[in-house]
N, C-alpha and C positions, 0 to 999 in steps of 0.2 A: 509477534506475540511471543512472549519470552516465557520458557519453560525450564525445568532444570531436568537433564537427562542421565542416566547413567547406564552402563552396558550390563545386559544379563546374558549370559551364554551367547555372545556376537550381536543381540539384538538390543533395539532401544526401549526401555521403559518409564514410563511417565510417573515422577513423584509429586504428587498432588493430594492434599487431604480435603482441598474444600474446591467447590464449584468454579468454572472458569471466571463468573462474572464477578465472585468473590474476590478474587485473587489481583484483580488490576483495577485500578481506582486513579483519576485524574489527579496530577501533581498541580495544583491550581497556585503553587507558589514559584512555578516557572515562568519567568518573564525576561526574556532573552532582549538586550537591549539592541533597538531599532533608531540609530541615529538619523536615519536620512528616509522618512516612510517614502514611499512611491507614490501614495496619492494622499490628498486633503482627507482628513477625517472622515469616514462615512461617505465619500464622493467616489470612490474606486467601484470597479465593476462588481455587479453582484455574482455573490459563488454562491449555488444553492447546495449542501451536503442533505443526500439522499437519507431519508428515516423513514422509508415507507416500506422497507424489504427486512423488517427484522435486525436491522442491522448492528454487528457487534459493537461500530462506532457510533456516536453521536454526540453532537454537538455539548450537550449539556454532561456529559458524563465522559468515556474514555477519550473522545477525539476534542474535548474542550479546549486543550493547548493549541491545537489546528487552526480552531477558530478564533481564537483569542488573538494568534499571531497573526494571520491575515488582517484582521482588525485594526491592530496595530499599523499595519502599513497601508491601512485606509479604504480596504476591501470592505465591501457589503457582505457579511455571511449571513445566511438564512437556512434554516431546515426545509426539506422537501418533504410533505408528510402524504402527499398522492401519488398514486399511479402515475407513471413518466409517458405522457402524452405532449401534445403540441402544445395545450393550456399552460401546464406545468412547466414545460422546458422554455416557454417564449418569455418569461421572466428571467431568465439565468444568461449571464455569460459564459459560467462554468459550472458544468455540473460534477460534484465528487460525488462517488460511489467507494463507499469503505467498507469492506467484509460484510455486504450482504448475505441474507440466510433465508432458505426456502421457507423457514417455519422457526417458531422459537421454542421446538424440543431438542430436548438433550441431543449431543452430537452421536452419542451412540445410537441413538433411535434412528438417525437417517437411514434411508435406504442407500443401495449402493447399485448404480453410479450415484452421486450425488443430483438431488434433482436440481434445475435452474430455478433462481430465486426470480426471475424475471419473465413475465409472459412473451409469446412471439410478438405481439403487438407491441408491446413496450419496447422492444429491442428495433424492431423495425422504427420506431418512432424516434428513438435515441441515434440510431445510426444515420436517419435521415436529416435531422436535426444538426449532426455534426456536420455533414455534407453540405449543409447550406451555411454552414459558417460558426457552428457553436464549438465548445471545448469541452473535451471530456477528460477526467482524471478518473480511473477505473483502477482501483486498488482491491487484490484479493489474496489472502494470507493463504498459509499452508490448508490442507482438506480439513473440514469440508467445505471452506471458504471458495477455494479455489473452484473446486466444482459447481459452487451455485452462481459462480459470475462466469464460468467456461463459455456457455452460448454467447453472453452478449459479448465476450472477447473475441470470439470466433467471426461474429459479423465482420470485424475488422481486421480479419486473417491473424489472430494472435491465438496461439496454443497455450492456454493453461493448464498447468501440471496438477490434477487433483491430487498433491501428496506433500512429502515435508523435503525441504533443501535442508541437506544437513552433511557437517563432516565426518568423515570415515579414514580413519579412525577417530575418534571422537575427541575433542578439542574444548577445554575451556576459554581458549582466547575468543576476542570477540569476531564478530564476521564484518570485516572491514573492506571496502573499496576504495581505492587510490589512485589518484592521477598518476602516481610514480610506477604502479604496476602496469598501469593500463586497464585496470577491472573496473576503474571510473572512467569513462571514455572524454576525448574532448569535445567540447560541443558548447554552445554559447551558454546554456543552462548553468554550465559548469564554469564558464569563465567570468559569468556577471557581464552589464552592460555599461556600467558605468567607471568603475577602475578596479583597481587589484583587491579593494577590500571586499568585492562581491564575488571575487572567485573563490573555488572550492577545490579543496584538495584531498579531502578525505570523507565518507560517508559510513555511518555503521547502520546495521540492519539487524532483524534478530531473528532467525529462523526464516519463516515463509515459503515460499514455494519456488521455484523455476519455471520459465516458460520461454518459447519459442515465437519469434516474429519476422519473417521474411522480408516484409515490405517495410520494418521500424528501423529508428536510427538506435542503436544500442545505447544506452547508459550505463549501468551497472550489470557488469560482465561476470556470470561465475567462474572462480578461477579452479585450477587444478585440485583435488582432494576433498571435493565434495560429490553426493549421490542422492539422487531423487529415491526415497523410501515410498512405495505405493500400498498401505495397507488398505484393506477394504472397510476399517473403522477408523476414528481418527485415534490416533496415540495407541492402538493397539497392534504391536509390532512380535513378531516371531521371528526364528531363523529363516523360514520361508517368506518373507514378506518381500515380493518384487524390490528390485535396485533397477534405477534407471542411471546411465552415464550421463550427467549433465554438465561436465565442464564447457565453456563455452555458451552454455545457457544465458539467458538474462533472469535478472530480478528489477530493471527498469529499462523502459524505451519510450520513445516518442515517435510519433507519425504525422503526416499530414493526409488527411481524408477530404476530399473535394475543396471545398472553400474553409473546412476546419481543421481543427487539432484534437489530437487524441494522444493520452500519455497512459501508461501502464505500469502497475508495481505490482509485485509479487509480496510483497511485506509492508503490513500498516503501521506497525509500533513507530518504524522509524520517523513517522509524521507526528506523533503525539509525543505527549510529556506524561508517563504513568509511575504509580507507585505499584511494586508487583510483590505478592508473598507476604506472608505474615512480617517480614522482616522489612516491607515498604523499601524494596530496593529500586533506584531509580530505572525506569526501561523508557527509551525513546529518546527526544531531543535533549532531555535532561542526565542522560547516561554518559558517564566516562567513555571518551572515543567518538560520542557524536556531537561533539561542539560546533559542527559545520553544517548538522542536518538543518538547522532552522534556517540558514542561509540559502541552503539548496532548494528547501521547500518553497522561499520566497520567489528565487529565480525560476523554478518550475511553472508557478503561476503566473510569473510576468511574460514568460514564451506563451504559456495557454492564453493571455489575453492579449499577446502582440505587443505588449511594451518591450521585450528584449525582440 
């Protein structure tokens, strides 16, 4: 998610005149060229995108480009609007959860720590389903979204940081992960599986959180010069806001779990194409520096569905 930040007495302050939802709208003109779809149209695996947990990203709005991209590659993309149980998961080859929330309240009204967006029964059902061969893509942005998904992530031994991964000192440069710097790690998802045209050399993200995953294969590795800010309320920073050293932490990783596969990402806009703020600046796959994000997204889904 993308916001304009500036320094005030060494702390970060948010510049925003409108509510969060009003600042980010889908870019429905974003249409990346997919010359070789992986599947015949509408014949690929079923990808269920969760919309049952007050999700900030839904297929009809801010995650429109994600669904459109996958459909162009032949996937069947459907919303999930029910609780996560064996029946709901049974129709899915991949479950995608992007920025689930515990309620539709304003973030400033959330208690601290952030409550889980998922019940214990749902967490157990998802973990059991992945272990039997399902595939999970869990995306949780900065606070409070990371906290809302932290309990689900922890079932897979992934520790989400309910904070903000930012440069310190502040910089206007984009957040880029590159193979050349090994912040984008070598993996079949990065290399692709048919030829060099599917390889990825650079990925752009948009703030988000950092996490630790000792049993996972790293994909996006936080470089030096970043810090984790840990306020008690989203976007409320002071000189006393706790800071965590996050160099070497992750913003993207994958792992096998039983017979299934799971992927974890600490930033969501990288998988979208949105227009942000009154100036309608591109944010996501449509932004400068993110030209390879769409290819990375497809490669990731191919890995989750074992095409890769």
